C-alpha positions in Angstrom: 40.0 49.8 -98.3 36.5 48.9 -97.1 35.3 48.9 -93.6 32.4 46.5 -93.4 31.8 47.2 -89.6 32.0 50.9 -90.3 29.6 50.5 -93.1 27.1 48.5 -91.1 27.2 51.1 -88.3 26.3 53.8 -90.7 23.8 51.6 -92.6 22.0 51.4 -89.2 21.8 55.1 -88.9 24.7 55.8 -86.5 27.9 57.9 -87.1 31.0 55.9 -86.8 32.6 57.8 -83.9 36.1 57.1 -82.6 34.8 55.1 -79.5 32.6 53.0 -81.9 35.4 52.3 -84.2 37.8 51.4 -81.6 35.3 49.2 -79.5 34.3 47.4 -82.9 38.0 46.8 -83.6 38.5 45.0 -80.4 35.2 43.0 -80.7 36.3 42.0 -84.3 38.7 39.6 -82.5 35.8 37.3 -82.2 36.0 36.9 -78.3 33.2 37.4 -75.8 34.4 40.2 -73.6 33.2 42.1 -70.4 33.0 45.9 -70.7 36.1 46.0 -68.2 38.1 43.9 -70.5 37.1 46.0 -73.4 38.0 49.1 -71.6 41.4 47.7 -70.8 42.0 46.5 -74.3 40.7 49.8 -76.1 43.1 51.8 -73.7 46.1 49.8 -75.2 45.2 50.6 -78.8 47.2 53.9 -78.8 44.3 56.2 -78.7 43.1 58.5 -76.2 41.8 57.2 -72.9 38.1 56.4 -73.0 36.3 56.1 -69.6 34.3 53.0 -68.8 31.1 55.1 -69.2 31.8 55.8 -72.7 32.5 52.0 -73.3 29.2 51.2 -71.8 27.3 53.8 -73.8 29.2 52.8 -76.9 28.0 49.0 -76.4 24.4 50.2 -75.7 24.2 52.1 -79.0 25.6 49.3 -80.9 23.4 46.7 -79.3 20.4 48.9 -79.9 20.9 48.5 -83.6 21.8 44.8 -83.4 25.5 45.1 -84.2 26.6 43.9 -80.9 24.9 41.6 -78.5 25.6 40.4 -74.9 25.1 37.2 -73.0 25.4 36.1 -69.6 28.0 33.2 -69.3 28.0 33.0 -65.6 27.1 35.0 -62.6 29.5 37.8 -63.4 29.1 40.7 -65.8 27.5 40.4 -69.1 29.8 39.6 -72.1 29.6 41.3 -75.4 30.5 40.3 -79.0 29.5 41.0 -82.6 26.0 39.9 -83.3 27.2 38.8 -87.0 28.1 36.7 -88.7 25.7 34.4 -86.7 23.5 34.2 -83.7 24.6 31.3 -81.6 24.0 29.5 -78.2 26.8 29.6 -75.5 27.7 26.4 -73.9 29.9 26.9 -70.8 31.9 24.1 -69.4 31.9 23.9 -65.7 35.2 22.0 -65.8 37.5 24.0 -67.8 35.4 27.1 -68.3 35.6 27.0 -72.1 32.7 28.6 -74.0 31.8 26.7 -77.0 29.2 28.0 -79.7 26.4 26.0 -81.4 23.9 27.4 -83.9 20.7 28.5 -82.5 18.9 25.7 -84.4 20.4 23.3 -81.9 17.6 24.8 -79.3 14.7 24.9 -81.8 13.0 22.1 -80.0 13.2 23.6 -76.7 12.1 27.0 -78.1 9.1 25.4 -79.7 8.0 23.4 -76.6 8.3 26.5 -74.6 6.2 28.4 -76.9 3.5 25.5 -77.3 3.3 25.0 -73.5 3.4 28.7 -72.3 3.1 30.9 -75.2 6.5 32.4 -74.2 8.8 33.3 -77.1 12.3 32.4 -75.6 15.5 33.9 -76.8 18.2 31.2 -76.1 21.1 33.4 -77.2 20.9 35.6 -74.3 21.9 33.0 -71.7 24.3 30.3 -71.4 23.8 26.5 -71.1 26.2 25.1 -68.4 27.5 21.6 -68.4 30.7 19.7 -69.3 32.5 19.8 -72.5 33.6 16.3 -74.2 36.9 16.7 -72.7 35.7 17.3 -69.1 32.8 14.8 -69.5 34.9 11.8 -68.1 32.5 9.6 -66.4 34.9 9.0 -63.7 35.1 12.6 -62.9 31.4 13.7 -63.1 30.4 11.3 -60.2 32.3 13.6 -57.8 31.2 16.9 -59.0 27.7 17.2 -57.6 27.1 19.8 -60.2 25.4 17.8 -63.1 
């Protein structure tokens, strides 16, 4: 049986260590997770206990070779997820706290305008865009929120 993530780790010049294999197995669920959540979930996989420092070092090594990426969805800790199959924008609903993903092309106009105006090359995948999802954007509710 092939292991695409393991093959990718080796193709990027890293060894597929036990911590890397276990962290990748949890991230393969497709969720955005804080290191604390990752530590908890890895500890429940039946393997030996991995200290949080090992989880952080593992995430950093995987991010260094662009297998894992992180974003800041709110004022809390960064959340990590696989960089593949695609880079995406994060839309965080202030109402229900859901996280929606959009293709990075949705921000092409903004990125181009920032570059044209300032010469700054923006990476919109590293941050979250906050607002209200379609379900929470009821006009009768948004007038009282004060957070538009």
